[in-house]
C-alpha positions as CSV (number, residue, x, y, z in Angstrom):
1,M,85.1,123.5,101.2
2,P,84.4,120.6,103.8
3,E,87.2,118.2,104.4
4,Q,87.3,115.5,101.7
5,I,88.5,111.9,101.8
6,V,89.9,110.5,98.6
7,G,89.8,106.8,97.9
8,I,92.6,105.4,95.8
9,L,92.5,102.1,94.1
10,G,96.0,100.6,94.0
11,G,98.8,101.0,96.5
12,G,102.1,101.0,94.6
13,Q,104.6,103.8,93.9
14,L,102.1,106.1,92.2
15,G,99.5,105.6,94.9
16,S,102.1,106.5,97.5
17,L,102.9,109.7,95.7
18,L,99.2,110.6,95.4
19,C,98.9,110.1,99.2
20,L,101.8,112.4,99.8
21,A,100.4,115.0,97.5
22,A,97.0,114.8,99.3
23,K,98.6,115.1,102.7
24,K,100.2,118.4,101.5
25,L,96.7,119.7,100.9
26,N,95.4,118.3,104.2
27,I,93.2,115.8,102.4
28,K,92.9,112.3,103.9
29,T,93.3,109.2,101.7
30,V,92.1,105.6,101.9
31,I,94.0,103.1,99.9
32,Y,92.3,99.9,98.6
33,C,94.7,97.3,97.2
34,D,94.9,93.6,96.6
35,D,98.5,93.5,97.9
36,Q,98.7,93.2,101.6
37,D,102.2,94.7,101.6
38,A,101.4,97.6,99.4
39,P,103.8,100.5,100.1
40,A,101.2,103.2,99.9
41,Q,99.7,102.1,103.2
42,I,102.6,103.8,104.9
43,Y,101.4,107.2,103.6
44,A,97.6,106.7,103.5
45,S,95.3,107.7,106.3
46,E,93.7,104.2,106.1
47,F,94.4,101.0,104.2
48,I,92.0,98.3,103.1
49,F,93.3,95.0,101.8
50,G,91.0,93.1,99.4
51,D,90.5,91.7,96.0
52,Y,89.2,94.2,93.4
53,K,86.2,91.9,92.8
54,D,85.3,91.5,96.5
55,K,82.0,93.4,96.7
56,I,81.8,93.3,100.5
57,K,85.3,94.9,100.9
58,I,84.6,97.4,98.1
59,Q,81.4,98.5,99.9
60,E,83.5,99.0,103.1
61,F,85.9,101.2,101.0
62,I,83.0,103.1,99.5
63,S,81.6,104.0,102.9
64,K,84.8,105.6,104.0
65,V,85.5,108.0,101.1
66,D,83.9,111.0,99.2
67,V,85.5,110.6,95.8
68,V,87.5,107.7,94.2
69,T,90.5,107.6,91.8
70,F,93.1,105.0,90.9
71,E,96.8,104.6,90.3
72,F,96.6,102.1,87.4
73,E,94.1,101.5,84.6
74,N,93.7,97.7,84.8
75,I,91.2,97.6,87.6
76,P,88.0,95.7,86.5
77,F,85.5,98.0,84.8
78,E,82.7,96.3,86.8
79,T,84.4,97.4,90.1
80,L,84.8,101.0,88.9
81,D,81.2,101.0,87.7
82,L,79.9,99.6,91.0
83,I,81.8,102.3,93.0
84,N,80.6,105.0,90.7
85,Q,77.0,104.2,91.6
86,Y,77.7,105.4,95.1
87,K,80.7,107.7,95.0
88,L,82.1,109.5,91.9
89,V,85.1,107.8,90.2
90,K,87.4,110.3,88.5
91,P,88.3,109.9,85.8
92,K,85.0,108.2,84.9
93,P,84.9,104.4,84.5
94,E,83.8,104.5,80.8
95,I,87.3,105.9,79.9
96,N,88.9,102.7,81.1
97,K,86.7,100.7,78.8
98,I,88.5,102.4,76.0
99,V,92.1,102.5,77.2
100,Q,92.0,98.9,78.7
101,H,91.6,97.6,75.1
102,R,94.4,98.6,72.6
103,L,92.2,98.3,69.5
104,Y,89.4,100.5,71.0
105,E,92.1,103.0,72.1
106,K,93.6,103.3,68.7
107,D,90.2,103.6,67.0
108,F,89.2,106.3,69.5
109,I,92.4,108.3,68.8
110,N,91.9,108.1,65.0
111,K,88.3,109.2,65.4
112,C,89.7,112.4,67.0
113,N,91.6,112.9,63.7
114,I,94.9,112.2,65.5
115,S,97.6,110.0,63.9
116,T,98.7,106.6,65.2
117,T,101.0,104.0,63.5
118,R,99.2,101.6,61.2
119,Y,97.5,98.8,62.9
120,V,95.0,95.9,62.4
121,S,92.9,93.6,64.6
122,I,94.1,90.0,64.8
123,K,91.7,87.3,65.8
124,E,93.3,84.2,64.2
125,K,96.4,83.0,62.5
126,I,95.0,83.8,59.0
127,D,94.8,87.5,60.0
128,L,98.6,87.6,60.6
129,N,99.3,86.0,57.2
130,A,97.0,88.5,55.5
131,N,98.9,91.5,57.0
132,I,102.5,90.7,56.2
133,K,102.7,94.2,54.7
134,L,102.8,95.6,58.2
135,I,106.0,93.7,59.1
136,P,108.2,94.7,60.9
137,A,105.5,94.9,63.6
138,L,104.6,94.3,67.2
139,L,101.9,91.9,68.0
140,K,100.2,92.9,71.3
141,T,97.4,91.5,73.4
142,C,94.5,93.9,73.3
143,R,94.0,93.7,77.1
144,L,96.3,93.7,80.1
145,G,99.6,94.1,78.3
146,Y,102.0,96.7,79.8
147,D,105.8,97.1,80.3
148,G,106.5,94.8,77.5
149,K,104.2,92.0,78.7
150,G,101.9,90.4,76.1
151,Q,104.1,91.7,73.2
152,Y,105.8,89.9,70.4
153,K,108.3,91.5,68.0
154,I,107.9,90.3,64.4
155,N,110.9,91.3,62.3
156,T,110.2,89.0,59.2
157,A,107.5,86.8,57.8
158,D,109.5,83.8,59.1
159,D,108.9,84.9,62.7
160,L,105.2,84.2,62.2
161,E,105.8,80.5,62.0
162,K,107.6,80.6,65.4
163,L,104.8,82.3,67.2
164,E,103.0,80.3,69.8
165,I,99.9,82.3,70.3
166,D,96.7,81.6,72.3
167,F,94.0,83.0,69.9
168,S,91.3,82.8,72.5
169,Q,92.7,86.3,73.3
170,E,92.3,89.4,71.0
171,Y,95.4,90.9,69.5
172,I,96.5,94.0,67.6
173,L,99.3,94.1,65.1
174,E,101.1,97.5,65.0
175,K,103.6,98.5,62.4
176,V,107.0,99.4,63.7
177,I,108.2,102.8,62.5
178,N,111.7,104.2,62.0
179,L,111.7,105.7,65.5
180,K,113.6,108.9,66.2
181,K,112.3,109.8,69.6
182,E,109.7,109.0,72.3
183,F,108.1,111.6,74.6
184,S,105.1,112.1,76.8
185,I,102.8,115.0,77.5
186,I,101.3,115.1,80.9
187,L,98.1,117.2,81.3
188,T,95.7,117.7,84.2
189,R,92.2,118.6,83.1
190,F,90.0,120.5,85.6
191,G,87.1,121.0,83.1
192,H,86.4,121.8,79.5
193,S,89.5,123.6,78.1
194,V,90.8,124.1,81.6
195,H,94.1,122.3,81.5
196,A,97.5,122.4,83.2
197,I,99.9,121.1,80.6
198,Y,103.5,120.2,81.5
199,D,106.3,120.6,79.0
200,P,107.1,117.5,77.0
201,I,109.2,114.8,78.7
202,E,111.7,112.9,76.6
203,N,111.7,109.2,77.4
204,E,114.1,106.3,76.8
205,H,112.8,102.7,77.0
206,E,114.7,99.4,77.4
207,N,112.8,96.2,76.6
208,Q,109.5,98.3,76.4
209,I,110.1,99.5,80.0
210,L,110.7,103.1,80.8
211,K,114.4,103.7,81.8
212,Y,115.0,107.4,81.6
213,S,113.0,110.6,81.5
214,K,114.3,114.1,81.0
215,I,113.4,117.7,80.4
216,P,113.8,119.9,78.4
217,A,113.0,117.5,75.5
218,A,115.0,118.1,72.4
219,I,112.0,118.4,70.1
220,D,110.9,120.9,67.5
221,E,108.5,123.6,68.7
222,K,106.0,122.8,66.0
223,I,105.8,119.2,67.1
224,I,105.5,120.3,70.8
225,S,102.6,122.5,69.9
226,K,100.8,119.8,68.0
227,A,101.4,117.3,70.8
228,K,99.9,119.6,73.4
229,D,96.9,120.3,71.1
230,W,96.4,116.6,70.6
231,A,96.6,115.9,74.3
232,S,94.0,118.6,75.0
233,I,91.7,117.2,72.3
234,I,91.9,113.7,73.8
235,A,91.3,114.9,77.3
236,D,88.3,117.0,76.3
237,D,86.8,114.4,74.1
238,L,87.0,111.9,77.0
239,D,85.5,114.5,79.4
240,Y,88.5,113.6,81.5
241,I,89.0,114.8,85.1
242,G,92.4,114.4,86.6
243,T,96.0,113.8,85.3
244,I,96.4,112.0,82.0
245,C,99.5,111.1,80.0
246,V,99.7,110.8,76.3
247,E,102.7,109.0,74.9
248,Y,104.1,109.9,71.5
249,F,106.5,108.6,68.8
250,I,108.4,110.8,66.3
251,D,109.7,109.0,63.2
252,K,112.9,109.9,61.2
253,N,110.8,112.1,59.0
254,D,109.5,114.1,62.0
255,N,106.0,112.6,61.7
256,L,104.1,112.6,65.0
257,Y,102.1,109.6,66.3
258,V,100.2,108.9,69.5
259,N,101.4,105.6,70.9
260,E,99.0,105.2,73.8
261,I,97.0,106.9,76.6
262,A,97.6,106.4,80.3
263,P,94.5,107.6,82.2
264,R,96.4,108.3,85.4
265,V,99.6,109.9,86.8
266,H,102.6,108.5,85.0
267,N,106.1,107.3,85.8
268,S,107.6,109.8,83.3
269,G,106.1,112.6,85.4
270,H,108.0,111.9,88.6
271,L,110.3,114.8,87.7
272,T,107.4,117.2,88.0
273,I,107.8,116.9,91.8
274,N,111.0,118.8,91.8
275,A,110.8,120.6,88.4
276,Y,107.5,122.4,89.0
277,N,105.7,124.3,91.7
278,I,102.9,121.8,91.5
279,S,103.5,118.2,90.6
280,Q,101.3,116.0,88.4
281,F,100.3,114.2,91.7
282,E,99.1,117.4,93.4
283,N,97.3,118.5,90.3
284,H,95.5,115.1,90.1
285,I,94.3,115.4,93.7
286,R,93.3,119.1,93.1
287,S,91.3,118.1,90.0
288,V,89.4,115.1,91.4
289,C,88.6,117.1,94.6
290,G,87.3,120.0,92.6
291,L,89.9,122.4,93.9
292,E,91.1,125.5,91.9
293,K,93.7,125.2,89.1
294,I,96.9,127.0,90.0
295,E,99.2,128.1,87.2
296,I,102.1,125.7,86.9
297,K,105.6,127.1,86.8
298,K,108.8,125.4,86.0
299,Y,111.7,125.9,88.3
300,I,114.9,127.2,86.5
301,T,118.1,125.7,87.7
302,P,120.9,128.2,87.9
303,K,123.8,127.5,85.5
């Protein structure tokens, strides 16, 4: 196969690790980022600084690469769509239209016959008062909320009166469950039913921000099997190419729910660098470049 150059939108920690994985495969990378001090420029073959809506700079980026991917999902859809007219974006831009909007994402998951916690669309104050039955709940912005941003914990009906909410934005109200465990399944899809699926990764969050990840996860085998099946269904239904992370909740009654989808390599998967023969980052580069799938194997640490 001729030498490929991968364009990566975003130049943070995940972009850095994608560059390192590509270098291992002798694949060149061009980072495009709106942060002039982005750390990934140290590891990339080339770095372009520019706003994600700067069409002139984006065209310069397009001219230098063969295929494009990204390290985070909140890049404007219009930018991804523009790039995709010239060079393929993997995973495809239409996927971001779904996962950038929490309500669309939950609706999509449920249409796949996969369980989520109960939720409702919130457009004005009256919608909150009409859905008191969901409390305790989390009120979240439908767009651009991550790592606890744009989220409001509602423990009682009295908390509704204290909220200062800008209803020019869309929100989703999600019922809080009696949480037992959180974990993620990281999967790389190369094509229909061609998946590399990593073992579940148990996660601990603090203030909605990931604090610890560990394997092996202390989870029942039936739940693991269901979670892997659901992740495969989601990836196939999206016609996804690359590495994807599906985050899960288990409640005290061992019911399984999908929390959200991350259409990219994921922080909980950093451990795949040392725990497996092929990391989530290398598999992502392999997939978007059309390289062969190699069977993943977990390293066993001697006791």
